[in-house]
Structures are given as structure tokens and as C-alpha cells.
LUMNUBA-182921 format. One record per residue (C-alpha): x, y, z; residue in three letters. Coordinates in nm, 3 decimals, decimal comma. Each point is the difference from the previous one (the first is absolute). Layout:
BEGIN
        u        v        w   aa
        X        Y        Z  ALA
...
This chain:
BEGIN
        u        v        w   aa
   -0,810   -2,444   -5,563  MET
   -0,090    0,220    0,289  ARG
   -0,043   -0,067    0,380  ILE
   -0,077    0,324    0,187  GLY
    0,281    0,248   -0,102  ASN
    0,231   -0,283   -0,114  ILE
    0,004   -0,035   -0,377  GLU
    0,206   -0,218   -0,253  ALA
   -0,059    0,010   -0,370  ALA
    0,023   -0,326   -0,210  ARG
    0,355   -0,131    0,026  GLY
    0,094    0,197    0,315  GLU
    0,047   -0,071    0,368  LYS
   -0,025    0,245    0,292  THR
   -0,006    0,020    0,369  TYR
   -0,202    0,232    0,238  GLY
   -0,242    0,034    0,293  PHE
   -0,372   -0,083   -0,055  PHE
   -0,176    0,220    0,250  LYS
   -0,293   -0,159    0,178  THR
   -0,111    0,269    0,250  GLY
    0,113    0,222    0,294  GLU
    0,048   -0,033    0,352  THR
   -0,196    0,212    0,262  HIS
    0,302    0,228   -0,006  GLY
   -0,028    0,032   -0,373  ARG
    0,325   -0,205   -0,070  PHE
   -0,029   -0,199   -0,320  PRO
   -0,040   -0,377    0,021  VAL
    0,142   -0,179   -0,302  HIS
    0,118   -0,327   -0,152  ILE
    0,327   -0,026   -0,183  PRO
   -0,032   -0,188   -0,325  LEU
    0,169   -0,083   -0,323  HIS
   -0,177    0,018   -0,326  LEU
    0,133   -0,189   -0,311  VAL
   -0,202    0,059   -0,317  ALA
    0,089   -0,262   -0,265  GLY
    0,044    0,089   -0,356  ALA
   -0,294   -0,192   -0,108  SER
   -0,351   -0,102    0,123  ASP
   -0,034   -0,274    0,260  GLY
   -0,132   -0,080    0,346  PRO
    0,059    0,211    0,323  MET
    0,193   -0,173    0,287  LEU
    0,013    0,143    0,338  VAL
    0,284   -0,118    0,223  VAL
   -0,043    0,131    0,369  GLN
    0,202   -0,050    0,312  ALA
    0,048    0,150    0,339  GLY
   -0,352    0,021    0,126  THR
    0,162   -0,050    0,345  SER
    0,251    0,267    0,088  GLY
    0,235   -0,288    0,120  LEU
    0,001   -0,179   -0,349  GLU
    0,289    0,167   -0,139  ILE
    0,181   -0,260   -0,197  GLU
   -0,201    0,061   -0,335  PRO
    0,104    0,351    0,004  ALA
    0,369   -0,101   -0,018  LEU
   -0,048   -0,179   -0,340  ILE
   -0,310    0,116   -0,177  LEU
    0,120    0,336   -0,107  PRO
    0,310   -0,179   -0,158  HIS
   -0,242   -0,231   -0,195  VAL
   -0,146    0,321   -0,153  VAL
    0,336    0,125   -0,097  ASN
    0,072   -0,327   -0,164  GLU
   -0,315    0,025   -0,220  LEU
   -0,001    0,152   -0,353  ASP
   -0,345    0,145   -0,079  PRO
    0,057   -0,044   -0,363  ALA
   -0,002   -0,375    0,060  GLN
   -0,324   -0,006    0,215  ILE
   -0,356   -0,049   -0,101  LYS
   -0,239    0,157    0,230  GLY
    0,071    0,187    0,332  THR
    0,165   -0,088    0,321  LEU
   -0,078    0,197    0,325  VAL
    0,226   -0,075    0,273  LEU
   -0,031    0,106    0,366  VAL
    0,309   -0,081    0,199  PRO
   -0,114    0,101    0,349  LEU
   -0,358    0,111    0,032  MET
   -0,010    0,078    0,374  ASN
    0,233    0,283    0,014  THR
   -0,109    0,146    0,338  SER
    0,031   -0,349    0,166  GLY
    0,358   -0,027   -0,162  PHE
    0,106    0,352    0,134  GLU
   -0,107   -0,115    0,356  PHE
    0,113   -0,365   -0,027  ALA
   -0,341   -0,140    0,072  GLN
   -0,248   -0,234   -0,180  ILE
   -0,302    0,225   -0,009  ASN
   -0,037    0,335   -0,143  SER
    0,120    0,268    0,224  ALA
   -0,295    0,231   -0,097  TRP
   -0,268   -0,210    0,163  ASP
    0,156   -0,329    0,113  ASP
   -0,176   -0,209   -0,269  LYS
    0,151   -0,278   -0,200  HIS
   -0,014    0,096   -0,367  LEU
   -0,056   -0,354   -0,115  ASN
   -0,313   -0,058    0,213  ARG
   -0,207    0,293   -0,131  LEU
   -0,147   -0,181   -0,303  GLY
   -0,045    0,245   -0,273  ARG
   -0,009    0,299    0,246  GLY
   -0,242    0,266    0,081  ASN
   -0,018    0,364   -0,158  PRO
   -0,155    0,130    0,338  ASN
    0,210   -0,194    0,241  GLY
    0,340    0,072    0,166  SER
    0,314    0,086   -0,176  VAL
    0,086   -0,355   -0,070  SER
   -0,353   -0,092   -0,118  ASP
    0,018    0,305   -0,244  GLN
    0,349   -0,114   -0,105  LEU
   -0,107   -0,353   -0,099  ILE
   -0,323    0,132   -0,151  HIS
    0,176    0,234   -0,248  HIS
    0,272   -0,266   -0,062  TYR
   -0,253   -0,256   -0,086  TYR
   -0,213    0,210   -0,229  GLN
    0,296    0,148   -0,194  ASP
    0,243   -0,299   -0,011  VAL
   -0,158   -0,332    0,101  ILE
   -0,333    0,052   -0,181  ALA
    0,182    0,059   -0,325  LYS
    0,231   -0,314    0,030  ALA
   -0,036   -0,322   -0,182  ASP
    0,237   -0,181    0,244  ALA
    0,153    0,071    0,354  VAL
    0,307   -0,145    0,163  VAL
   -0,003    0,079    0,378  ASP
    0,340   -0,056    0,157  ILE
   -0,017   -0,063    0,365  ARG
    0,283   -0,090    0,259  THR
   -0,009   -0,130    0,355  GLY
    0,159    0,314    0,162  SER
    0,224   -0,112    0,287  GLN
   -0,231   -0,281    0,126  TRP
   -0,019   -0,243   -0,295  SER
    0,149   -0,128   -0,315  TYR
   -0,182   -0,082   -0,327  HIS
    0,062   -0,138   -0,349  HIS
   -0,324   -0,077   -0,171  PHE
   -0,293    0,143   -0,193  VAL
   -0,349    0,028    0,125  GLY
   -0,314    0,002   -0,218  VAL
   -0,336    0,109    0,146  ASN
   -0,301   -0,210   -0,045  ASN
   -0,203    0,277   -0,172  GLU
   -0,056    0,133   -0,353  GLY
    0,181   -0,168   -0,297  ASP
    0,192   -0,238    0,200  VAL
    0,138   -0,199   -0,303  ASP
    0,163    0,330   -0,137  ALA
    0,141    0,092    0,349  SER
    0,142   -0,362    0,027  LYS
    0,158    0,020   -0,339  ALA
    0,163    0,333    0,096  LEU
    0,118   -0,123    0,332  ALA
    0,160   -0,304   -0,161  ILE
    0,173    0,217   -0,244  ALA
    0,178    0,207    0,267  LEU
    0,248   -0,293    0,040  GLY
   -0,026   -0,055    0,380  LEU
    0,014   -0,363    0,126  PRO
   -0,340   -0,016    0,140  GLN
   -0,348    0,150   -0,094  VAL
   -0,244   -0,020    0,277  VAL
   -0,375    0,001   -0,078  LEU
   -0,287    0,113    0,225  GLY
    0,165    0,299    0,166  LYS
   -0,212    0,121    0,290  ASP
   -0,231    0,287   -0,033  GLU
    0,194    0,298    0,135  ASP
   -0,176    0,323   -0,117  ASN
    0,323    0,078   -0,214  SER
    0,035    0,199   -0,314  ILE
    0,094   -0,326   -0,171  ALA
   -0,327   -0,176    0,109  LEU
   -0,199    0,281   -0,134  GLU
    0,182    0,001   -0,337  ALA
   -0,062   -0,371   -0,034  ALA
   -0,372    0,069    0,072  ARG
    0,008    0,241   -0,286  ASP
    0,111   -0,287   -0,226  GLY
    0,359    0,112   -0,031  LYS
    0,296   -0,258   -0,005  ALA
    0,149    0,040    0,337  VAL
    0,306   -0,160    0,154  ALA
    0,124    0,066    0,356  VAL
    0,375   -0,073    0,005  ALA
    0,130   -0,067    0,354  PHE
    0,375    0,056   -0,011  ILE
    0,240    0,074    0,278  GLY
   -0,026    0,129    0,343  GLY
    0,149   -0,129    0,332  GLY
    0,372   -0,070   -0,047  PRO
   -0,029    0,037   -0,380  GLY
    0,110    0,373   -0,005  LEU
    0,326   -0,110    0,176  ARG
    0,064   -0,349   -0,145  ASP
   -0,192   -0,044   -0,319  TYR
   -0,014    0,351   -0,125  ARG
    0,145   -0,063   -0,345  ASP
   -0,198   -0,315   -0,062  GLN
   -0,338    0,166    0,116  ASP
    0,076    0,311   -0,220  GLN
    0,064   -0,235   -0,293  GLY
   -0,341   -0,177    0,051  ARG
   -0,180    0,326    0,022  MET
    0,167    0,123   -0,332  ARG
   -0,075   -0,327   -0,162  ASN
   -0,371    0,024    0,131  ALA
   -0,051    0,340   -0,174  VAL
    0,165   -0,101   -0,329  LEU
   -0,159   -0,343   -0,017  ASN
   -0,346    0,158    0,067  ALA
    0,056    0,244   -0,297  MET
    0,127   -0,304   -0,220  ARG
   -0,319   -0,200    0,101  HIS
   -0,224    0,292   -0,101  LEU
    0,169    0,049   -0,328  GLY
    0,160    0,337    0,102  MET
    0,350   -0,112   -0,035  LEU
    0,180   -0,258   -0,213  ASP
    0,233   -0,271    0,140  GLY
   -0,003   -0,318    0,196  ALA
   -0,103   -0,016    0,365  PRO
    0,281    0,039    0,251  GLU
   -0,024   -0,217    0,313  SER
    0,211   -0,196    0,242  GLU
   -0,236   -0,296   -0,025  VAL
   -0,112   -0,225   -0,298  ASP
   -0,327   -0,088    0,155  LYS
   -0,264    0,177    0,209  VAL
   -0,218   -0,184    0,261  SER
   -0,355    0,106    0,009  VAL
   -0,138   -0,047    0,349  ILE
   -0,348    0,024    0,150  GLN
    0,032    0,166    0,331  GLU
   -0,200   -0,183    0,281  HIS
    0,179    0,093    0,344  THR
    0,141    0,313    0,166  LEU
    0,195   -0,042    0,314  LEU
   -0,001    0,291    0,227  THR
    0,130    0,062    0,348  PRO
   -0,227   -0,181    0,273  THR
    0,069    0,250    0,267  GLY
    0,276   -0,192    0,180  GLU
    0,273    0,261    0,088  ARG
    0,379   -0,039   -0,072  GLY
    0,224   -0,029   -0,301  PHE
   -0,142   -0,151   -0,297  THR
    0,223   -0,203   -0,239  PHE
   -0,118   -0,153   -0,313  MET
    0,184   -0,270   -0,210  ASP
    0,080    0,187   -0,323  LYS
    0,153   -0,307   -0,139  GLY
   -0,359   -0,147   -0,049  LEU
   -0,109    0,265   -0,219  ARG
   -0,081   -0,132   -0,356  GLY
   -0,022   -0,349    0,137  LYS
   -0,302   -0,248    0,076  HIS
   -0,076   -0,045    0,354  VAL
   -0,228   -0,251    0,190  ASN
   -0,259    0,072    0,256  ALA
    0,172    0,023    0,346  GLY
    0,359    0,089   -0,140  ASP
    0,174    0,259    0,192  LYS
    0,022    0,339   -0,177  LEU
    0,145    0,204    0,287  GLY
   -0,017    0,074    0,375  TYR
   -0,040    0,271    0,266  VAL
    0,263    0,039    0,254  ARG
   -0,015    0,172    0,336  HIS
    0,211    0,320   -0,028  PRO
    0,181   -0,037    0,336  PHE
    0,017   -0,381    0,098  SER
    0,036   -0,137   -0,365  GLY
   -0,284   -0,239    0,061  GLU
   -0,193   -0,107   -0,299  VAL
   -0,357    0,118    0,069  LEU
   -0,171   -0,116   -0,319  GLU
    0,071   -0,205   -0,305  GLU
   -0,158    0,128   -0,328  ILE
   -0,115   -0,289   -0,201  THR
   -0,175   -0,053   -0,334  ALA
   -0,379   -0,045    0,056  PRO
   -0,022   -0,194   -0,335  ARG
    0,214   -0,104   -0,280  ALA
    0,094    0,242   -0,267  GLY
    0,276    0,192   -0,180  VAL
    0,178    0,258    0,202  MET
   -0,010    0,338   -0,191  ILE
    0,331    0,186   -0,017  ASP
   -0,105    0,260    0,249  ALA
   -0,047    0,059    0,370  GLY
    0,139    0,145    0,322  ALA
    0,375    0,075    0,026  SER
   -0,003    0,249    0,294  TRP
   -0,025   -0,183    0,336  PRO
   -0,233    0,241    0,153  VAL
   -0,283    0,013   -0,258  PRO
   -0,302    0,221    0,042  PRO
   -0,319   -0,181    0,075  GLU
   -0,139   -0,004   -0,355  ASP
    0,330   -0,104   -0,165  THR
   -0,024   -0,307   -0,223  ILE
    0,228   -0,268    0,132  LEU
   -0,047   -0,235   -0,287  ALA
   -0,227   -0,074   -0,292  ILE
   -0,108   -0,356   -0,110  LEU
   -0,161   -0,095   -0,318  GLY
   -0,066   -0,282   -0,252  ASP
    0,205   -0,037   -0,328  LEU
   -0,237    0,054   -0,298  VAL
    0,250   -0,023   -0,292  GLU
    0,343    0,089   -0,106  GLU
    0,050    0,215   -0,299  VAL
    0,304    0,025   -0,220  ASP
    0,105    0,362   -0,067  ILE
    0,316   -0,043   -0,201  GLY
């Protein structure tokens, strides 16, 4: 198996930097990735993370997952990218430092575009296009905390749903909004795609071990589901709730400190139930109550930082479709 200048023979694993282009000053632009080539034939799974330079939690655990794997016991190929946006990481920002673009909003890239467009183009053509399945691990950076799997309403939805359930997180959310992401393009190409939202907000401080365990399990469970690895699934839950998303709550524009009731996540709420509030930063007055516009299940996700950006998701509501045993 070869990606750019990174090569692994059957039964080997290696690590390197996949060059995707150069800056105007001729500095190389690259994506660090691990390549695990199984001892026998099988599917190709891509696990990617860190398209935002602030989504660093996956990089703390994913290389250890690679170290844990024995290529002799694997069928097929695992390509693992622990932190794609290296320039954003270097400068502690969401977007690429080269051109201020978000790597996960460029679709499949553009060979004639800016540095980030070219980076995504080469990555998509040389990595994603060859994959049978993709697991995209996202976090909430500092603003929100997440603990669910999203499935795009494109391509082979049944295969993507089955992969998402197999990851072992408590909720699978169907109908993820169109966002011009790499995952969406991969789904449109007919690949099984699951977007695992794990961590963010206070997670790096308070739930680091739990979230890293969830990321580890997601990778290994995806491999088991695809027949790449033997063994039973590992999860902290016995059942996965499959939920059809219907409502996204975002800030209304009322300024102040925003606090959401995290105790309601994962539970059913009725129309009009109080989900949070906005408080004046100086007087302490409650300026606005955030209520459920309709009944539904609260997704285990939403704002955790009291000063969220305008496009932050405060909460997600959906309808329960089914519960699936995964034991």
C-alpha cells in the first residue's frame, strides 16, 4: 500500500508525511498519517481527525491505537490521520494558517485553488477516493461537548448507518445537515461514512480518559464491523438509540452568558420545556429563556462555553427511530 511517499508492505505499519503541495514560499504542505497494511486482503478504512486546528483530542489517542494493532491480525488497510490541520494546530486556530480556510468546508478540494484547496484535493484523490469506509472524528473545540455519531442523508445510508451503530456511541443521528465536508463527499461517492462527534468543551480537562476510550473503541469497532479485525465490540452502552434529527437550536442574537441544561441531554423533552437561558453579564438578569420549539429527544451535544460564537449549536432535537442492541 502506498500513499504519496509513504509505503507499507503487507503485514507492516508505518508513519510519515503525505505531501499535498507547497506554499508560495515553497515550504512543503503535508498531512501526517499512519498506514497499517494488514497481512491479508480486505477493505480500506480511513479514520481522520483534526480538520480544525483546535480539535486536538483525537491526536492524543489515535497514534496509540495504531501501536496497539498487530498487522498480522488485520485484513485490509487502515489509514489513520490524527490531526489533519497541522498549520491551524501550530497557530492555535480553527482554520488553516495558509489561507484562513476551514479544511472540512472545501468538499473534495480544487487542484487550482489555494493551498488548502489543493491539500484537500490531493488528500481526497489519493486517500478518500480509495477507501471503502470513512470515520471522521470531530470534537467541539472549546465551545461545545459532543457524544454521538452523525450520518449524512446521502449515498448508501444503510451502510453508513450500520457503521455508525457499530462504533458504540449511545446515539446515532440521521439526517446530518449538508456542510460541504469531506465526509459528505465520501458519502455521495457511495462509501460507508460515520461522523463521530466525541469530546470538546470541558472534555479535555474533565472527561479526557473517557473520551479517549470512546475514540479508541470507535476505531476498533469500525474495523470489527468491516471484518478487518476479530473480536467483540467494545462499548460503554448495550443499546444505541437511532434518532432522526429535526431541530437545531442556535443563538438568537441576544447577548450575554449562555447556559444550557446538560442534564437534559439524552432525554425526551416536551415543547416549551426550558433548555437553557441567556444572562446579562453585568446585572445577572435573565434576558432570554431558551425553550424547546417542539417535543423530541435531546442529542448528547451542545454548547458548554458561556460565550458561544453566533453559529454554535446550542442543542439538537430529534425523534427516536429505534434502539439497537450492540452487545
